[in-house]
N, C-alpha and C positions, 0 to 999 in steps of 0.2 A: 504493500500500500504506500502510495506516495505521501511523503511528509508534508504537512501544511507549511506554507512559506510564511516566515515571520515578517510582519509589516515593518517597513523601513521609514525613516524620516521622510524620504521623498514620497512614499505612498501617502503619508499623513497630509503633507502640504499640497498634494494634488487631488485630494478629495473634492468632490462636487465641481470638478472642472467643466466649464461650458465653452471655453475659448480655444480648444485644440492643444493645450499644453501637453497632455499625455502623448500625442503624436510627435511632438518635438522632443520629448524625453528620450526617444530612441537615438538621438544624435548627441547625447551627453553621457558622461560617465554615470554608472548606476548609483554611485554614492556621492553625488556632487556636493551635498551639504557638508559631509565629512571632509571632502577634498578642499572645500573653501575654508573650513575651520583649521585644517592642518596648514594650509597656506598662510593664514593669519598668524598662527603660532610660530611660523618660520621667520616672521618679520622681526627685525631688531626693535626693541621697545623704544617708543617715541610717539610722535604725532601720527594719527591716522585720520584722513579726511573721509567723511561720509556725506554723501549728497542725496537729497530727496526733494520732493515738492513738485507735483504735477498739476498744471493749471487746468481748471474746469469752471467755466462760466463765471469768471471773476474771482475765483478763490482757488486755494490748494485743496486737493481731494484728501479724503480720510485715509486712503491707502498710501503708505509710505512713511509718514512722520512717526507713528507709534512703533513701527518695526525698526526704524532707524534709531530711535531713542533706546529701545530694548537692546539693540546690538551695541550702542554706545555705552550703556551701563555695563554690559558684559565685558566690553573691552577695558573699561576702567578697572573692573574687579581683577583682571588678569594682567594689569600692569601697563596698559597703553593709555595714551592721551587723545581721546576722540575730539574732533572738531567738526562741526556740521557746516557744510557749505551749501547755501540755498539762495533763494531770492525773496523779494518783498512779500510774496503771497503766503509765506510761512512766518511772517513777522510775529514774534512773541511766542512761538510754539515751543521753543527749546530752552530758552534761558531759565524758566522756572524749574527745569530739571538739572540745573547747574552744569549745563554743557555749553562750552564756548561755541558761539555761532557767528558766522561771517556771511554777510549778504552781498552777493555779486550783482553788479548793476546790469540792467537789461541792455543798456548801451555801454560800449567800451569794456565789456566783460572780458574779452580776450587778454587785454593788458593786465587787468586786475588778477586774472588767473595766474599769469606768469609771475607776478609779484608775490602772490600767496605761496607758490611753490618755492620761491627763493627764500622767503622769510621763514616758513614753517618746516620746510624739508620733510614732507610726510613720508612715512615708511610704506604706506599703502593707500590706495584709493578704493572706496566702496560706494556703489550706487544702488539705491533701493527705490524703485519706482520713480525714475527721473527720465523725462523725455529726451531722446537724442535724435540727431538729424538722420533723415533717410538719404538715399542716393541722389536726390534732387536738391539736397541742402535744406530741406524743410523739416520743421518740427510739426508733426501732425498728431491729433488725438485719435481715439478709437473710431471716430466717425470719418476720419480722413480730413478733418478741418485743420487749416494752418493756424498754429498757436505761437508762431515764432515771435510775434510782437510782445508776448507775455512770458517768454522763456529765456532766461539768461543762459549764455552759451557755456554752461559748466561742462557739457560733454566734451568740449575742446581739450579739457584737462586730460581726459582719458585717451584722446587721440594723439595729442602732442607729446605726451610722456609715455606712450606705449613702448614697452621694452626697457624703460628706464625706471619707472615706478610700478610695482605690481598692482593689478587691478582685479576687482570682483564686481560683478553686476548681478542684480536681482530684478526679474521682470515677470509679467504675467500675460502680456498681450501681443508683443511684437514690436512696439515702438519705443522701448526703453533702452537706456544705455546698457551695453553688453550684448544685445541681440545681434550685433554685427558678427559675433563669433559663429552664429548659426543662421545668418541672414538668408542663405539659399533655401534651406528647408522651411524657414518661416514663410518666405515668399511663395513657395510651392504649396505647402500644406494649408496655410491660413489665408491665402489669396489677399494679402495686403502688402503695402510698401513698408518693409521693416526698417528699423533703425540700423545703420551700418557701422555704428561706433562699437568696437569690440571690447571685451574684457578677457583677461587671462583665464578666469574661471567664471562660468555663468550658472546661475541658480534660477530655475523656473518654479512657479507655484501657481495655484489657482488664484491666490491673492498675494501680492508682493510682500505684505506684512508677514504672511505665513512663511515666505521664503527666508525672511530675516530671522524669524523665530526658529526656523529649521537650522540655520547656521548656529544660532545660540544653543540649540539643543545638542548639536554636535560638539560645540565647545564645552558644554556641561559634561558630556560623556567623556571627552578627552581629558578634561581638567579635574574631574571628580568634584565639581562644584555645582550648586543649584543656581543656574544663571537664567533659566527661562522665566519670564515674568509671570506673575499671577494674574488671573482673569480680572479681579477687582481693580488692580492698578491699570490694566489695559483699558477697561471700560471707562474708568474715570478720566484717563488721559484723552481718549477719543471724545468724551463729553466736553472736555476743556477746549479741544481744537475746534469742535463744532461751534462752541460759544464765540470763538475767535473768527468764525466764518467758514471753516472747511465744510466740504460737501461730499456726499457719496458720489464716486466717479461714474457710476452707472445711472443712478436716478437723477443726479444733479441737485438733490434735496439736502437741506441742512439737517440730516438725520444721523442718529447714532447707529450707523451701519457702515459697512465697507464693501464696495463693489456689489451692492445688492444683497450681501450676506448679513444676517442678523447677529446680534451678540450671543445668541444661543449657539450658533455655529462657531463663532469665535471661541467660546468657552470650550466646546468639544475639541477643537484643534489644539488649544493650549494645554488642556488636560492630557491629551495623548502625548504631546511633546514633552511635557514635564515628566511623565512616566518614563518615556524613552531616555531622557537625560539622566535619570537616576541609576542607570546601569553603566558605570564607567568602564572605559577601555583601559587606560593607564594614565598616570599623571604626566602630561607633556607640557605643563604650563608654568613650570618653575622658572 
């Protein structure tokens, strides 16, 4: 009798997929969250840049910020100095969490990015649900609408410093930084114009926040630490961002939901990942 396959982190974060991500999974390593976590742990301790913030109807969407903060907190606990790089639509989201935040201008962003790299010398770059340019040089949303006027060119950081600074991308639809690594399959399988900005390691999920939680779960397992956030904190954080204006990226509403998924579903995913993270591999985080 064939043994039942154990559910992986990747299985958990791809539950309820409705946007073709399981088809794209075939083009990635089977354990891409653990691969991302091991990559992070290989970096020299120092500054790590995390970027997020996806423009939707005048605001940043609820997918991205909470996952970015969860990963930033995990990085702090294992000895890194996270710095969030974003733009005006996430104003005030991160400072209450005691995370240094830098806002890149919508105009003149390229020069600002070069200055940031020189000053902070980041050991790694991580993007979580951040729009990147397609082959036409356009930033487009899930409906194919050009949102370039509302998107600072933070993706240029991943392109200019490719091969110089290691990169990780997290996405759930095809237009996010990192999708350039698998742009061909995305274009064929999902019938959309994908982002062409690559990342050394790419993490896909049904919801990008879940992809970030997946990396944190892998870090938990590797480091023998409880790093995955609790549901109450996640829900409270999303409520706070909604009060600041964030919207569900699917509905466009100021609702306490993410990509059309309820907090009940969020709770289920976090509970499963927290259970997974309690089974350590070995301590690689010293």
